[in-house]
C-alpha positions as MATLAB code, in Angstrom:
seq = 'MIPVVESLIGKGLPIGTGLAFMMSVAALSLPQFMILSKVMRKELIASFAVTLGSGILFIGLLFNAVI';
ca = [
     -13.599   19.930   13.972;
     -15.058   23.564   14.370;
     -11.556   25.068   14.363;
     -10.471   23.710   11.363;
     -13.527   24.764    9.555;
     -13.656   28.104   11.098;
     -10.019   28.731    9.824;
     -10.850   27.252    6.290;
     -13.845   29.638    6.239;
     -12.074   32.388    7.019;
      -9.362   31.888    4.142;
     -12.343   31.824    1.455;
     -13.910   28.293    1.787;
     -17.681   28.722    1.092;
     -20.073   28.076    3.913;
     -21.816   24.829    2.414;
     -18.628   23.587    1.589;
     -17.398   23.766    5.128;
     -20.700   22.510    6.874;
     -20.758   19.637    4.440;
     -17.011   18.760    5.438;
     -17.507   19.019    9.125;
     -20.999   16.666    9.035;
     -18.980   14.265    6.846;
     -15.853   14.087    9.195;
     -18.675   13.063   11.888;
     -20.987   10.890   10.138;
     -19.104    9.011    7.530;
     -16.212    7.967    9.394;
     -14.162    4.608    9.331;
     -14.555    3.807   13.186;
     -18.150    4.343   12.624;
     -18.609    1.980   10.037;
     -16.559   -0.882   11.443;
     -19.358   -0.636   14.570;
     -22.189   -0.564   12.345;
     -20.870   -3.673   10.499;
     -21.279   -5.594   14.019;
     -24.906   -5.255   13.736;
     -26.047   -4.493   10.037;
     -25.372   -6.420    7.070;
     -22.868   -4.905    4.171;
     -25.710   -3.767    1.636;
     -27.673   -1.758    4.618;
     -24.460   -0.345    5.755;
     -23.858    0.857    1.683;
     -27.245    2.098    1.368;
     -26.764    4.175    4.696;
     -23.638    5.400    3.448;
     -24.716    6.489   -0.140;
     -28.203    7.961    1.440;
     -25.893   10.421    4.209;
     -23.510   11.311    1.733;
     -25.970   12.233   -1.036;
     -28.045   14.159    2.161;
     -24.618   15.902    3.273;
     -23.995   16.622   -0.757;
     -27.421   18.502   -1.368;
     -27.286   20.653    1.898;
     -23.489   21.378    1.447;
     -24.755   22.946   -2.520;
     -27.898   24.171   -0.796;
     -25.954   26.308    1.435;
     -23.398   27.547   -1.357;
     -26.544   28.441   -3.574;
     -28.242   30.588   -0.640;
     -25.515   31.982    0.945;
];
């Protein structure tokens, strides 16, 4: 994932957007949710996804604003 994001940043993608993309690919993947569905209820998985997604979005926006 790092070479893909590196090439996108080289073509003009903001660093915060690239960072958020890289984190979301690892954290919000379908295989991860399939594994979590074996040990967690659907409501808890949805809460986890919303919390994680909003945190990643906030960090991406923060990095875009600062850098």
